[in-house]
Structures are given as C-alpha cells and as structure tokens.
N, C-alpha and C positions, 0 to 999 in steps of 0.2 A: 565647349559645352561638356558638362560632367556627364559621363556615361552612367546611367542609372541601372544598367544590367538588362537581362532578358525579361520579356513579358510575353505571354501568350494571349493574343486578342481573338475573341469570337468574331470571325469575318463572315458576313452573310452575302455580300455583294450589293447590299443597300447603302444609302448615303450615310446613315448614322455610324455604321461601323468603318466605313472608309474614311470619314472625317476623324473618327476616333483614332485610327491608325496614324493619320497625319499628325494629330495632336501629340501622340505618344512619341513619334519620331522626333518631332520638334522639341519635346521635353527631355530627350536624351536616352529614350529606351531603345534597346535592340529588339524590334518587334518580329514576332512569329505569328502567323495566322492559322486559325483552326476553324474549319467549316464543319459544323455538327449537322450531318445530313439525316434529318428525322423523317423525311417523307419521299426518299428515293428520288430526289430532284436532280435535274441536269446540273453539273457543277461548273459549266463553261463560264458563266458570269462571274462567279467568285474567283476562279482561276485567273480570268482576265484582270480582275481588280487587283489580286495579289501580284500579278506580273507588273501591272502599272506602278504599284507601290514599292516594287523590288522587295517584297516580303515573302519569305518562305512559307509555303501553305501545306498543312496537314488536313486531311479529310478523315472523319470518323463516321461510320455508318451506325446510327443510333435508332433505326427504324424499330427494332424490337423493343428497346427500352421506351421509346415514345408510345408504343401501343400499351405496354404494361403500365406505365406511370401516367399516361395523359388520356389517350382515347378510350381505353377500357373503363377507367374510373369516370370518364365523361358520360359514357353510356349508362353505367351503373347508377350515376347520380340522377339522371332524368327518369330512370326506371323507378327510383325511389321517391319521385315527386319533388326533388330538389333542383337547384340551379347551380351547375358547377363553375368552377373558376380555373380553367385549364392552364392559363399562363403562369399561375402560382406554382402548380405542380411541375410544369415544364422547366421553369427556371431552377427549382430546387433539386429535382432528380434527373434531368436530362441535360438541358443546355449548360448550365453553370457547373453542374456536377462533372460533366464530361471534360470541360476546360480544366477543372481542378485535378482530375485523374490523369489526364494526358500531361498536364504541366509536371506532375510528379515523375512520370515516366521519362520525360524530356529533360529533367533537372532544370526546369524554368521556375524561378521563385515566385513570380507574380502572374495573375491572370486579369484580363480586362474585358468589358463588354461595351456595347454602345448604348446602354440604358441611360435614361435621364434620371439620375440619382446621385447621391454622394455617400461616402463612407465616413463615419465618425468613429473616433476611438477615445475612450476615457478610462484611465487606470487599467489598460490592457483588455478592456471589454469593447467589442465592435458592434456597430449597428448601422443600418441604413438611414440616411436623411433625405429630406426632400431636395429636389433639384432647383436651381435657380429659375428655371422655366416652369412655372406652376402649371401651365397648360399641358405640358408634356411630362411632367413628373410621373415616374413609374415606381416610386417606393412602395406603393400599395401592393405591387406584385412580388415584392422581394422579401416579405415578412418571414418566410420559412427558411431562409438561408441560415446556415449554422455559423458559430463562431469561427470554426476552422476555415470555412469558405470565405467569410467576410475578411478574415485576416490577411488573405492574399489578393483580394479584389481591388481593382482600380476602375473607376468610372470617369473617363476623360470628358464626358458631356455634362457633368454635374454642374458646371458653372457656365454652360454654353446655352444660348437661345437658339431654338430651332430655326428661326428666321435667318440667323447667321449661317447656319449650315446650308440652308436652301439658297443662299446668296453666292455659293461658291460653284466652281466648275463641276464639283462632285454631283450636284443635284440635277444635272441635265437629264431630262426624261423621267424625273422622279414622280412616283405614284405613292399615295399613302398606303400603307400596308393594311390588310384587312384585320378585323378584330380577332378572329379565330383562324390561325394560319392553315389549319387542315380542313377548313370547310369553305366551299365556294358556293354562294347562294344561301338558301334557307337551311338552317341547322336541322329542321324537321326532316328534310330529305335525307341528310346524313344519318339520322337516327333510324329511319325507315330501312335504308340501305344496309344498316348494320343489325337488323333483326328486331328492332323495337316496333312491333306491329300495333296497329290501332285496335284498341279494346274500348268500345263505347261504354259510357257510364253516365251517372246523373250529375248535372249541374244542381247544386243545392244553394239555398240562401243561408244566412247566418243563423236562422232559426232551425235549420235542418230540413226545410221543406224543399221538395223537388220542383225545380223551375224549368228544367230542359234537359237535353242530352249533350254530353261533350264527345269529342272524337278521339279520346285517348289522353291520359294525363300527361304524356311526354310532349304534348303540343302546347303546353301552358307553363307559365312561370308566375310565381307570386308577384302581384303588382300589375300584371298585364291588363290592358283595357282593350286594345284593338285586336281584331281578328277572332273574337269570341263567337261570333255567329249566333248571337241571341240578343233580343231586345227586351229589356225589363222595365222601360219607361223612365229609367234614370241612369246616369253614368255608372256602369258596373265594372268592378275590378276583381281579379282573382285574388282572394284573401287567404285561401288554404288549399292544399293538395293532399288527398289522403290515398296512398297507394293501396292500403289494405282494403278499404271500402270502395275504391275506384270512383271516388267523388271529387269534384272540383267545386269549392265554395266561392260564390260571388257575393260581394258586398259593396257598400259605398266607399268613398275615399276615407271618411272618418273611421269606418270599420277596418280599414287597411292599416291604420296607424298603430304603431307599437311603442309601448313605454319601456319595456324590458325584454331581455333575451339572454340566452346562454351562449357561450362560445367554447368549443372544445379543441382537442389536439393542439394545445397552445405551444408556441415557440417564443422564447424570451430573447431579446436583442439587447437594448440598452439597459434594461433592468432584469433582475433575477426574480424568481418567484417571491411573492410578498404575502404578508399575513394581515396587513391592515387594509382599510378601505381607502382607495385613492381616486383621484380625479384625473381623467384623461380625456382627450378628444379622439373620437372614434369614427373611422370611415367604414360604412357598411357596403358601399359599392365604389368602383374606381372613380366614377364621375361625381360621387356624392360629396356634399359639403360636410366637413367634419363636424360631429355633434358632441357637445359637452356631456360627459357621463361619469357616474360614480360606479367604481368597479371593485369587486372583491372576489377572491378565489375560493371556491367550494368544491371539494373533491376533484381537484385538477381541472375544473372548469371556471370560466370567468363568468360571474353573474354581472350583467350590465343594466344599470338603471339610467335611462336617458333623462336629461334635464328637459328636453322637448320631445314629443312624440315624433316618430319617424315612419314614413311610408315605404322606405327602401329596404328594410330588414327582411332578408330572404334566406331560408335554409340552404346550405351549400356554398353560399358566398362567404368571402372573407370579412372579418371584422378586424381592423388594423388600428391599434391604439398608439396614439402620438403623444410625446411629451415635448411640446414646442414643435420643432420641425423633424424631430428624431423619432424613429420607430422604437417604442418601448417593447411591444410584443404584439402578436397576432394570434388568431384562432379562426375556427370554422363555425359559422352560425348554425345553431341547431334549433329545432322546432320547440324544444323543451323551454318553458319559461316565457315564450312570446305572448305578451298581453298588453 
C-alpha cells in the first residue's frame, strides 16, 4: 500500500470520526488524532478511541475561542431578533481552524474530519460538495471555509452511507448527537442563564395592531408556530421580530412566505465574485429543499429572487448557493429586502 503521508484527523470519540480514522489508515495515511476540547469535557473516551486505533492523540483546549466565535455571537444573534447558525461559525473559526493551525505546527500536510461532505477542485480552486448520503450531507455548514483550509482538507465519509458506519463494531452504544452541542434541553434556558432576561412586549399582526403580549423576543424565531401562547382563531406564525420596538409580528402562512432577500458576509468557494445575474439553487436552512433562485451581487451583498416563495427564510441563518452538487458561495441572511 502506498504511504500517502501524515494527516491530522479531528477525533471526537464518536462513531463518525473513528470510522474516518479506519478509512484513512486503510487508504495509506499515517493518522494523527486531534481532539478540539471546546466545552472542557472529559477526554477519557477520545483517549480510549485513539488507543484502540493506535493513533497518537493531541488535545487542544479551545474553550476560550469557542466562547468568542460561537456562544457569544449565538447570544448576540438572539438579542438582535435573529436565529443563529453556530455550527457554521464553529467549523470555520474553531474546529477546522484548530486542525489547520495545529497541523502547521506539527508539519502535517493534511487535515481530516468526519463530516459528510466532499472536496472538489477545479483549476486550483477548492470547494465543498454534497456527500453521497443526502440525508447526512453537511456541506451546508461548511460554506465559510477558506481556500487555504479547503486545500488541505480530506473528508473520508464523502462517499460513505451512514448506515454502513452504523453496521460496524464502531457503532455499539451509538447515540445521535444533539443539534447544538453546547445546549442540553431548551435553548431558551441557555439564553436566560447567560443574561438574556425576559422583556415583555407586544404581539402585533401584519397591520401593526396589538393582538397580545409576548414574553421576550429571544423566545421566538421567524417561522415559529408552536409555543406562542396566544390564540388568534387561525394558525399563526412568527413573521417578524423587531428588537428596537420589542415586537413580535404574527401572520398567516401566506404572510410568512418570502420571494426575495439579501445575504451578506459572503464567502466564495467554487466561484469568484461575479457581475452578471446567475441562477443557483439556494438552501436557506439545513433541512430545507434547495430552491431555484436568480442572484446578483449589489454592494458586496447577494440579492436573491426566488422562483417560488419560501417560508424558511430567516435572518441570521445561512443561505448556501449550489451549482449542481457544489457550493458556489454562501452568506448570512439579513432582514433587508425580505418581501
């Protein structure tokens, strides 16, 4: 077997990273493990995994960086009436960034993670592409990765089905990981514990009329229907959150629909900035079905015109634009231009 050289793998103690290690070893890599400890967790499980795999393990305490780049912005986002996407920030600025930095210190040329995604390269330009397993595909969370990061990245699970991972010895005692790794239970409790106190305000309808009282804007997200604590005689959804006026607007499903929006803080992967109008498929939530859209760039923002109205467009979430299976670019959805 040809030795492909050294590779630094993000090892978590979970089934995906352990299976990734096995695939890399089988492929001829000399695997080193790195546990990025973001939540001051006990490391015995990952140490046991590394020992079982006969993989040298390094541990990096990144709890401070995790607060700066993930939990602090998470709190700020809810305070501003938006819905954050912490996994995007963690991948870009903490998890994969740590692997990248540590690999340079250790003179290891490649890094790997257990994400379900692929890396594409055309004419020296790198991008993330969808994984074979469409149900587990995580390309949506990786749009912020830079060309420098992508050029060193390997995703061993890109062509693997999760069911195949779960059919191995690795998966004994497997439990699906929670959506937000730093929150157990209701995210509202986390917000309250970190200083976002309830400030009551008005529920209003789309005409601006007061229809009731809400219990703090941080308790709501655009598109929410359940848990509103109010009956209007029709299915009501949160259609807008205004932190300045401290109001939460309720409307019908039709009033929730959006035909256009803007995305800012763009990061380009398979494409560079463009000056013409282009057609892409855009995902506005991780589990959303990609929607066909016309896109043009205006003052460093993407103006997005959807071919069909969408109910999932939410400020603070990511809009990820695909060209086929490949991430062209992504951005953060802003309230401006939503109509």
